[in-house]
N, C-alpha and C positions, 0 to 999 in steps of 0.2 A: 123762660125756664123749662118749656118743652123742648125746645132747640137744644140747651145745654145737656138735659135729661138724654135726649137721643144720642148727642156727641159723648155721653159720659156711657149711655148703652152700649154705643157703638165702641167706644174704647174697651170697656168691659170686656165683650166677645171679644176684640183682637188680643187683649191681654190674657184672657180664656183661651182661645186659639194659639197664641204662643206656647202657655202654660201646658195645653194639651200635647202639642208638639213637641215641647221639651219634655215632658214626661214621657212620650212615646221614646223619643231619643235614649231617654235616662234607663226605659226597659230593654230597649235594644243595646245598650253598655253595658245594663246588668247582665244580658245573656250574653254578650260576647266575654266578658268576664267571668261569668259563670263556665263557659266553653273553655277558655284559656287556664282556668285553673284545673278542670277536668285533665286538660291537655298534660298541664304542667305536672298533676298528678301521675298521670299515665308514664309519661316521661322518666318522673323519679321513679316511680315502680319499675319501668324498664332498666333504669340506671341502677338500681339495687340488684337488680336481678343479673344485669351484665357483671357487676362487681361479685356478687356471688359465683357466678359462671367462672371468673375469671380468678377468684380465691380458690374452687376446685380446681380449676384447670392448673394453677401453680402448685397445689398440693400432689396432684397426679404427675406434675411435672416432676416435683422434689423426690416423691415416692420412684419414680422409673429412674431417675439419676442414681438414687442409692440403691435400687436394685444394679443398675448398670456397672457401679465401684462393685458392689459385689460380685457381679458376674466374672469383671475385668480380674478382681483379687483372685477368686476360683481358677481362671484362665492361666493368669500366672503360675499359681501354684501347681497345677496340672502341665503346665508347660515345664515346670523344673522337673518335676517327677519323670514326665515322658523323655527330658535330656538325661536324668539319673540314668534311667530304664535303659536307654539309647546306650549310653557308657557302659554299663554292664554288659550288655548285649554285646557290643564291640568285643569286649574282654573277654567275653564267654567265645565269641566268635575266633578271636584269635587264638585262645587256647586250645577249641578243637581244633583248629587248624595245623597248630604245632601237635599236637596229638594225634591226628590224621597223619602229619609226617614221620613223628617217631613210630606209627603203627606201620608205615609202609618201610619203613626202616628196619626195626625188627622182624616184619615179614621177610624181607631180602635177606637179612642176618640167618634167619632161621632156614629158608630156602637154601642158603648157603651151607650152612651147618649139616642138614640134612643131605644136601649134597656128598659134602666130606662123609659123613656116616654112612652113606649109601656105597660112596668110591671105598672107605675104609673096610666095609664088610665083604665087600666086592672083592678087594685084596687079600683080604683072610680067608673067603672063601676059596681063592685061589690056590692060596699056600696049602 
């Protein structure tokens, strides 16, 4: 009986050692699972933050695209106005040039008439 008792005690110690080793392994696995859960939580938080940043950047891009479209529209309008003003300016320059030619012609005609008048006055004075 003592032999059997020793045998069973030895078996119980072995089983207790296995149990302790398994408990230690379970504790390590629980710690690993906890660490993985923490890493997963951090990764999910980082993912959510990146998603929020992405949404924010998309909103900013859309806003900038809207502003760019408005600026392009304004630029087109200003180009049209500039073209209209350029056309008016060209027409005014043409009219000014014509007026300048007419002025030169009138000044020549005036000089010619003044010369004729002086000639007539000289003739009349001589007569």
